[in-house]
C-alpha positions as CSV (number, residue, x, y, z in Angstrom):
1,M,64.9,180.8,87.2
2,W,68.2,182.4,86.0
3,D,68.1,184.9,88.8
4,V,67.5,182.3,91.4
5,K,70.4,180.1,90.2
6,A,72.6,183.2,89.8
7,N,71.9,184.1,93.5
8,G,73.0,180.6,94.6
9,I,76.1,180.6,92.4
10,A,77.0,184.1,93.8
11,K,76.7,182.7,97.3
12,L,78.9,179.8,96.4
13,H,81.5,182.2,95.1
14,D,81.3,184.2,98.4
15,Y,81.8,181.0,100.4
16,W,84.7,180.0,98.2
17,N,86.4,183.4,98.9
18,D,85.4,183.9,102.5
19,A,85.1,180.4,104.0
20,P,87.6,178.0,102.2
21,E,87.3,175.5,105.1
22,M,83.8,174.7,103.8
23,F,85.5,173.1,100.7
24,D,87.7,170.7,102.6
25,T,86.9,167.3,101.1
26,Q,88.6,165.2,103.7
27,R,85.3,163.8,104.7
28,N,82.2,162.0,103.4
29,W,81.5,163.4,99.9
30,Q,77.7,163.2,100.3
31,K,77.8,164.9,103.7
32,Y,80.1,167.6,102.3
33,R,77.8,168.2,99.3
34,N,74.6,168.1,101.5
35,E,76.0,170.6,104.0
36,L,77.1,172.9,101.2
37,A,73.7,172.6,99.4
38,S,71.9,173.5,102.6
39,K,73.7,176.8,102.6
40,L,73.2,177.7,98.9
41,P,69.7,179.1,98.1
42,K,67.8,177.2,95.5
43,L,70.7,175.2,94.0
44,G,69.8,171.9,95.5
45,L,71.8,168.7,95.3
46,A,72.2,168.5,91.5
47,K,73.6,172.0,91.0
48,T,75.8,171.8,94.0
49,S,77.1,168.4,92.9
50,F,77.8,169.9,89.5
51,A,80.0,172.6,91.1
52,I,81.8,170.0,93.1
53,E,82.3,167.9,90.0
54,M,84.1,170.9,88.3
55,L,86.3,171.4,91.4
56,H,87.2,167.7,91.9
57,P,86.5,165.7,88.6
58,M,88.8,162.9,89.4
59,D,88.1,162.5,93.1
60,A,84.4,163.4,93.8
61,Q,82.3,160.5,94.9
62,I,79.1,162.2,94.0
63,I,77.4,163.1,90.7
64,C,75.0,165.7,89.4
65,I,71.7,163.9,88.7
66,D,69.7,166.1,86.4
67,R,66.6,165.3,84.2
68,H,68.7,163.4,81.7
69,M,70.2,161.2,84.4
70,F,66.8,160.5,85.8
71,K,65.7,159.4,82.3
72,S,68.6,156.9,82.4
73,F,67.2,155.5,85.6
74,G,63.7,155.0,84.0
75,W,61.9,158.1,85.3
76,E,59.1,159.0,82.9
77,D,58.2,162.4,84.2
78,V,61.6,164.1,84.7
79,D,59.9,167.4,85.7
80,L,58.9,165.8,89.0
81,G,61.5,166.2,91.7
82,C,62.7,163.4,93.9
83,S,63.3,163.1,97.6
84,D,66.9,163.4,99.0
85,A,66.7,159.7,99.8
86,Q,65.9,158.8,96.2
87,Y,68.7,161.1,94.9
88,H,71.2,159.4,97.2
89,Y,69.9,156.0,96.2
90,Y,70.6,156.6,92.5
91,E,73.8,158.5,93.2
92,N,75.1,155.6,95.3
93,Y,74.2,153.2,92.5
94,W,76.1,155.2,89.9
95,V,79.1,155.8,92.1
96,D,79.3,152.1,93.1
97,M,79.0,151.0,89.4
98,S,81.6,153.5,88.2
99,N,84.1,152.5,91.0
100,S,83.6,148.8,90.2
101,Y,84.9,149.6,86.7
102,L,87.7,151.9,88.1
103,V,86.2,154.9,86.4
104,P,85.8,158.1,88.4
105,P,82.0,158.7,88.8
106,V,82.2,162.3,87.4
107,L,84.0,161.1,84.3
108,S,81.5,158.3,83.7
109,R,78.6,160.7,84.1
110,N,80.3,163.1,81.6
111,L,80.8,160.3,79.2
112,F,77.2,159.3,79.5
113,W,76.2,163.0,78.9
114,D,78.3,163.0,75.7
115,I,76.4,159.9,74.5
116,I,73.1,161.5,75.2
117,Q,74.3,164.6,73.2
118,N,75.5,162.4,70.3
119,Q,79.0,163.7,70.8
120,T,82.1,161.6,70.1
121,S,84.3,163.9,72.1
122,S,84.0,165.9,75.2
123,L,85.9,168.7,73.5
124,Y,82.6,170.1,72.2
125,W,82.1,171.7,75.6
126,A,85.0,174.0,74.8
127,N,82.7,176.0,72.6
128,Y,80.6,176.9,75.7
129,L,83.3,177.5,78.2
C-alpha cells in the first residue's frame, strides 16, 4: 500500500502548491475534508484528516479515526472499514466531547494516542519526524 498512499500524498502536495484556495478553512471542517478527500486517490477520510490535523492542530474540528480509534469506540474487527456516515458519527462524538472540555479535538486525539502507545510525553514523536 505504500505506493498507493504515496500517490495520494504527492497529489496533496501538488494541490498545496497549485491550488491553495482548496485549503481555505473558512467553512465547515467536515465538508472541507470530504471535498479534499474526494480529490486525493486512496487516502480516504482518515489520512486526509491526519494531514489537516498537522496543518491546523489547534483549530481543526475533525479527527483522524484509524484502527486504534475504532477500538476505542468498541469495534472488534478494526480491519473492516466503515461507511462515511459511521465515520462522521464517531468523529462528531469525539469533537463534541473534546469541545465540551475545551480541548482541541486534534490534541485530545493525540493525547489518547500517547496513552495507547504507553508514552508519557508526545515528544517521542520527534524521533520519527
